[in-house]
N, C-alpha and C positions, 0 to 999 in steps of 0.2 A: 435149614441152617442159612444158606446163602440169602434166601429171599429176607430172612430176619435181620442179617447184617445190612443188607441193601436198604431196608425200613429203617433200621436205626441210624444209617448214614444220613438218609434224607431228613430224619427228624433232627439230627445233630446240625445239619447244616441250616435247616430251618430255624432252628433255636439260635444259632449264630447270627444269621440275617435278622431274625427278629430283636435280638439282643442290641446290635449296632444301628438297626432302624428306629429303636425306640429313642436313641441320643438325637435324633432330627428333631427339628420343631415341628408344631402340629401342622398336620397337612393343610388346613385351613388356611395357614399362612405361607404355604408355597404360591410362589407366583414368579413367571418369568420376567425378569428386570428389564427395564427398556434398555434397547440399545443405545450407546452414547451417540448423541446426534451429530451429522456431519453439517458442515456450511460450504458448500460449492459457490465459489466466488467467481464471478463471469466478467469479462470485458464488454464494452458496448456492444461488440457485434457477436456476442455469445460465446467466445472463446474462453476456455477454462484458466484463469489465473493461478488459483491454488484451492485447495481444500483445507479447510481448518476444522478442528475438533479432534477427539481422541482416535477416531478411526483412519482418518485420511481418504475416505470415499464414502460414496453414499450406499443405503441399502439396496439392494438388486432383488429381482424375482428371478426363479427358474426359467420363466418364458422369456426372459430378457438375454438370456445367457446361451452360447452355442452348447449344444448338448455335449461336446467334449470337454466342456469345463468342470460340471459335477461328475462326469465319467472318469476323468482323471483322478478325482479325489477319491472315489468309490474305489476304483482300481488298486491303488497304492495303500488305502486305509481300511476299507471296509466293503469288500466284494459282494458279501452276501447282504449288505444293508435293506435291501427291500424284502428279504425273506425273514428274517430274524425278529424277536420281539422287544429289540432294545438291548438284549445281551446275547452273545452269539457263543452256544454253548462248545462249538468246533473251536473257534479262536480261544476261548477260556482254556480248552484241554491242551491246545498248542503251547500256550504261554506258559501253563502250568509245567509242561515237561520241558521246555527251555529253561525255566527258572530252577527246576530242580537239578537238571544236569549243568547248569552253570554255577549253581550254588548260591546266587544271589537274585534280587528282584529285577531282573532285566527287561522283562516284557509284561504287558498288563492285560494285553487281549481285549482292549476297549475297543468298543464301536464307536462309530460316529455319534451314536446317541449318547454314549457314556461320555465321551469327550464333550460334547455340548452340556452334558449335565454338570460335569466338573467345571466348565467354563461358566456356568450360570450360577452356581450354588456353594461351589466347594473351593478350598484352598488347594494349592498345588502338591500338598504333602503326599508321599507314597507309602502309606501305610495299610494294614488290612481293613482297619476300621474305615478309613476314607474309600477303598475300593468297594466295599459292601454299600456304603452309603451312595457311592456313585451309580451302582447297580440298580438300587432301589428307585433314585430318580429318574434313571433312564427308563425304567418300566413305566413310570408314571407319566413321562413325557410321552412315550409311545401310546399310552392311553387317552391321552388328552390332546395330542395332535396327529396329524397325518404325517405320512413319512415325507411327502413333499414339503411339508411346513418345517419338519425338523431339519431336512437337508437345506433348506433356504436359510433357516435360523443359522445353522452352522457355517454356511458360507459367508455370512455377513458379521459373525462374531468371533472368527478363529483368528487368532495371532499369527501373521506371517512375516515377521521379522523387519528390521529397519524402521520400526515405529507404525507400520501400516497393520490396520486391523480390518478384516473382511476382504472378500475378494476383489471388490472395487478399490479399496485403499491400495492392496498390493499392485494392481494393474497400473494405477495412477502413479505409485511410488517407483516402480522399477521400469516401467514402459511408456509412462506418459500418455496413457490412453484409459478410456472406460473399459470395464470387464466386459462389455457387449463385444469390443473389438479385439479380443485377445486370438493370437493364432495357436494351432494346436501346441506347437513347440513353447509357446510362453504359458499356455494352461499347465503343460506337464511340468515346467520348472516351478510354477507357483504351488503345485500340487506337492512336488517333492520337498518344499520347505516344511511341511507338516512335521516331519520326523524330528528336526531340529531346526528351526526357524533362524536363530542366530548362526549357527554354523554354516547352515547352506544358503544364506542370504547373498544373492548376487552381488550386492555391495561389497561383499567382504571378499567372495572368491567366485568369479563368473564361471570359470573352468570347472569347480567342484559343482557347482549349481546345475550346469548343464550336463554333467555326469550323472548327477542324481535324477535329472530329467529323463534321460536315456532309460533310466530304470523304470521310471513311471510308464514311458511309452511302450516298453516291453510288457509291462504288466497290463495296460489297456489292450494291446494285442491279443494277449493271452487271455483276456477276460472277454473278448469279442466285440470291444467297443470300436476298435479301430481296425482297418485292413493291414497287411503287410506292407503294402505300397504307401499307404499313410505314414505308417511308422517309420518307413525308410525315408520319407520325403522330410518328415519333422526332424529327424537326426541329421539330414544333411543340410538343414537351415534352421541352426539352434538359435535360442532367442538371443538377443541383443539388448543390453542395458541402456535405457535411454538417460541422458543427462537429467539429474534430479531438478525439478522446477524451483525446489527450495533455494538454490544457488542463485536465482535470478533476482532483480530488483523488484519482481512482483511480489515478492515476500512482504516488502514493505508496505505495499499497497493492502495486502491480505492481512496483515497484522491491524494495520489501522481500521480497516472495514470490521474486523472482529472486535476491535474496542468500542467501536461506536454503536454495533449492533443492538445491544440491549436498550439503547435509548429509543429504537424503532420497534423492536418487537418483544420487548421483556427479556425473560430467561428462554433461551433456546432449547425447546424439548424434543423436536422432531427435526428431520433432515430439512433443510431449506437452502434455496438458490436465491444468491445475493446477486442481481445485475447491476453492475457499477457503470460510470461515466468514463472509465480507462480506456483510451484507444492505445492497443497494443504496440501497433506501429511506432506512435509516438513515445510510448514507453521505453522501448527498445534504443530508440533514437537518442533519448535523453540518458540512458544508462550508458550507452556506447559513447556519447560524447563526454560524459563525465570521466568515465574510466580511461578513455584516450587522453584526455588533458592531463589527469593526474599521472599517468604512466610516462608522458613526456615531459612534463613540466613540473610535477610535484615536489620532485626531490630538490631541484635548483631553486624553488622558491619556497621550500619548508612548509609544503602544503601536504597534510596525509588525509585529508577528509573533505567530502563534499556533499551537497543536496541541490536537487534540482525539482521544480514546480513548475507545471504548465496549466493554466486555466483558459476556459473560453470566456466569451463576454456575459454569460449567464452564470459564472462562478462554478461550472462544472470542472471538476479536476480530470484533465486529460492525460496527465502523466504526473508520476510523484516517485522520485528516487531517494530515499533516505540515507544512503551512503554509497562507498564506491564498491562494496561488495557484501551482500546479505548474509552469504555463507560466514564471512569472518566476523561480522558484527550485525545484529539485529537491531541496534539502537536507531530509531527513525529521526534523523537530524533535520528533516523537512518539516515535521510536526511537533516533536518534543523538545528539541534543542531551543533555548531561549538565548539570544547573543545580540550584542550591542549593535545595530544597523549603521552606524556611523553617519556619513552624509546622505545615504540613502533615505533617511527620515526627512531630509529638507523639503520635499514636495509638499508636506501637511504644514510646513512653515509658510511657505509660499502661498498656498491656498488659502491659508488664513489671512496673509496680507492682500491677497486679490479680494477677499470678501469684507476687507476693510476698506476697500476703495481705491488700492493700488493697482498698476498694470504691469505688463512686462517690461514698459518703457520707463517706469518710474526710476529715477537716479537715486541712488545712496552712495555714500562715500566709502570706499574700501580703505580703512586705515586703523592703525592700532586702536583697539576699543578696550574701555573698561566697564563692566557691569558689576558693581559692588565690588567684592575681591576677587571677581574672576576677569582675566584678561584673554580671550579667546584669540587664537593665531591661526592664519592660514597654512595650510599644508607646506605652501613652499617658503613660509616666513617672509614673503614678498607682499607689497599692498600697491593696488593700481589707481587709488583716488576713485573720482567720480565713475560709477559704472551703471549699467541699466540692471534692473532685477534679472532679466534674462540673461545677461553676461553673468552676473554673479553666480545664479543656478547653474549654468552650464559649466562654469569653472570651478563650481563648488567653492566659493569664498566664505570661509568660516564666519569672518566677521559682519558680512551682510546678514547671514543666517541669525546670528546673535541678536542683531540690532533689530530686525523684524520681530523676533521673538519678544523683546522687551517692549517694542511698541504695541502689539497686540495682546501680549500676556501669556504666559506658558500655559495658563489653563485653557486659554482659547485654542492654542495649538494642541494641547493633549485631547480637548474636545472634538477638534476636526479630525485627528488621527482616528479616534474612537467611532465617530461617525462613518469613516470610510471602511473600518473594518479591524483595525487594532483592537484586540481584547485583553492582551497582557497588561498587567499594573503598570502605570507610567507615573514617573516622578516629575510633576509638573513644576520644574524650576528653571532656572535661564539655560542650563545646559542640555535641556532636552531638544535645543535647536540643532544639536550636533550629534543625536541619536545615541544619547547615553542610557536611555531605558530599554531594555532588553525585550525582543520581540522572536517570533518565529518565522522561518521562510514562508511558511503556508500563509500566516496571517498578513506580513509585509507585502507579498505579492497579492493576496486578495485585495488589498486597500488600494492599489494600483488600477484595478480593473475598471473602476468609474472614468478614469481618463481614457480608456480605450472604447468604452462602450456608449458614450455620451451622457455620462453622470449618473449612471444607475448603480445604486449600491447592491452588492450580492453577499450572499452566504455561501462560503465554499463547500461543495458535496461531492461525494463519491458514490453514493447509493442512490440509484434510480428506481429500482425496483426490487421486493422481496416477496417470493413465492414458497409455498410449501413443495416438497419433491413432486406431488402429485399435481401441483398448477393452482393451489389455492393462492389468491393475492392477499398478503398481509401488509403491505405497504407500497406506496407509489409516490414518487416526488411529484407534486404538484404546485403551481404557484412559481413565482419568482423570487426577486430580492426584496430590497428594502424600499424600492421607489427611488425617487430622485434625491441624490446626497449632494450633488454638486449642479450648480446652474451650467446650462450649456455654452453661455459665454465663459464663464470661469474654466469649463473643461477646455473651451478653445485656447484661453490664455496659457494654461498649464501646458497643453500641447504645443504651442509656439515655443514655451521656454525649455520643456523637456526635449523636444526633437533637436533644440540647438545642442543639448548635452551629447547627443550622438554624432550631430553633423559636424561640430567644430570644438566641443567641450570634452570633458573628462572619459566620456564614453564613446570617443571616436573609433575605439577597435569593434565596436559592435554594429557599425554602419552596414546595412543590408543593400545589396545592388538592386535599385529598381523599386525598392519597398520604402515608403514612410515608415519611420519607426522613432521611438521616443523611449526614454527611461532615465535612470539615474545610478550612479555609482556610489558605493559606500565602502569606506575603510575605518574600522574601529582603532582605539588607541593602541600604539606599539604594534600596528599591522597584525593584530590577533584575528580579525575577520575581515574577509574580503566579499563584497556584495555586487550584484549588478541584478536590477530588476527592470525589465524593459518590455515594450509591447506594440503590436501592430493593431490594425483595426479589428482583426480576427482573434489573435491569442495575448495573453500576458504570460510572461515566465520569469522565474525568479531562480539567481544562482546564488549559493553560499559556498565559499571555500574556506578552510581553516582547519585547527587542530583540537581533536577531542579534549585535551588535556588544557586547552586555552593558552597554550604557549604561542608566542609570537612567531609569525611566518619571517621568511626572509624579505621583507618589505614588499609582499604581494598586495597589490591595490585592487579595488573594485574595478577599475579602469583597464587592468591587465589581464589575467586570466578569467575571472568572471565574465568579462565583456566579450573576451574572444570565444569563450565556451557558448554564450549566449547566441552569438553570431552563427557559430558552427551549427547550433541546434536550429536556430529558427530557419537558416538558410534551407535546410532540409526538411523542416516541417512545413514551409511555405511553398515547396517546390510544386508547380503545377496550379497553384491558385492563381486568382487575378489580384493584383496590386490594388488596395483602396487607401483613400485618404483618412488620416486621423479626423476623429469628429470635433465639431464645433469650430474649426479655423474659418469657416465662411462667415460665421456671426462674430468673430474678434478681429474687427478690422485694424491695420496699422494706425497708430495715432499720428496726428498731423501738427499737434501744437504742444508747447511744454509750458509751465509755469515753476516759478521758483519754489523751492522748499524752504520752510521757515529757517532761518539763520540760528535761531537759538534752540533747535532741536537737540536734545542732549544726546541723542545717539549719533549725530553728525559732529559731535564735538570731538576731535582728536584727543587721544589720551595723553601725547605727548606736546599738546599746546599749538601744535602746527595747524594749519587751515588750508583745506584745497579749494576754497571758495563755494559759492552756494550750488545746492544740486538741483537740477531741474527736474519736476515732476510731470509726467505725461498727463494730457487730458484728453478725453474722449472726443471723436470727432464732431458730434453734436451736442454734447454735454448731457442727453438724457440717459436715464437707467436702461440697463440692457433687459431685456425679458426673454423667456423661453420661447422657442418657435412655436407657431401655431400647432394644434393638436394633429392636423392631418399630417404634419412633417414628423411628429412623435410616432404617429401610427406606421408610417413608411419605415422609419428606423425600426422599431419594434417588430414590424413583420420582416424586415430584412434579418434581424437577429434570431427569430423564430425559425425561418428557414435555414439559416446557417447552422444553429445549434439544436435544431429539432425541439425547440421548446414549444 
């Protein structure tokens, strides 16, 4: 009789399993889905900036992990993992007794293989049907894969709270280190999360997490995985939570890299490693400079936000800060925000004028000016009469910039700006002279780089190399920029004028001790945007300050906070480096003679009928056209840049 009942019970259980198994898809369609890929983003020296992707970490092998990492998981979740066939009868019996005595489905008796099956194939509902389907899939996994393969899949796919999936994702999220470097106490804490990831997450309650970790350590000792001394030491040295990297400015870089990545490798279907041009020391300096400035002066000047970009002479992005705090706002103001640059756009006007035969010593009359129905005014509302272009640019005289734009044509100015790196749409009208067309900080800073490197156009780039996790090369940055976009003669002329901005003009607060520097301030209408973009022979850096809602600041100008921030940053960036002259100055001699400007020049005619007299125009020393230096000079400059920037 007893044997008969047993057989009937087995048949009944088999029938139930067969019934629910029949609801599964055909076995031919069963396949382990690919793990969501991770993108590890590294600095130029190989330091981790951030992980991007659904997991937060890369896939690891068991061989890479300390033995106590998988042991901690098995001790607390499935001590008989290596001895059962995917379903543990002992565990099921224990769970059945617990559920019957409690009157509810409180325990499932799931093995690691069953948990993996549910993770891969099923929804999280807790029904008898799902439980049986889970068991069927678990047995199938055990038939198809080895125990080590199943354990490895589990460790790489299990959710561990706070947005982290997989053991490496959790190690990075909680302890800012790869899974290979986890300590015993850290491994125990992570294993303890499996029971209830959100409840036990150390980001919610570290004390609770460590109490749970102590339970894991006891289980490991009981299972024979660790000694009593190891358990005692780990208890005495509990895990400490690292500050999350997501709160640093590196998040802006990581988001930008993730955005441009498909353009290099298409859809990301496997774990990859992206090596960037970012220098983490410069990145931290830029972030600190921005945060310190806003903390000290932001409120008084009505400035809530800012952005900073640092480029080298080849266009490589060495630092990029898209806002004062990534944790509060992930909007990247350095790359995505389009704002009016104000007078920071004027260098393109003056370069266009130089290319039309004018020089830094050419005279124009600063006076009330009318161009059609537009009457541009100087910031001070005052006029200085005859001035050189050098003086006009260094003191940011709006009337002269408007006159020059009218002379060469707004389209010419727009074409010059586009040639140097401005990619945003520009309105080629008279007011382009005063920076009314919106640009991003990154593209404006990029467009200044040719003045620092001898006239070579660059494409801003942050990605140096992309590899698969196992080292296969997918992409490598090769080649350089756009070739010559400004003659060395005109580079020298621009540097003569723009160094005066810093030495004696609107950018005086950006002066560097012992370093030749140049740049330009910019302030948009109603003080909504304040800019300073400046450069040395080594680096070009741009600073923007303003408000996200485009509200006016309290009269913050480009020559105030942005110039001061630029000086603070560049002083630290250049520390220990040998000062170098700006390029082109040796091929741009000072003029020795002048000639009169035509008296009927319409842009020299005062709008109010007054006259300041004829304006002298500079003539070159020997009257000949200037040419680029000999090729061997170019080779020396190029060799220097390659040594400096690693190109």
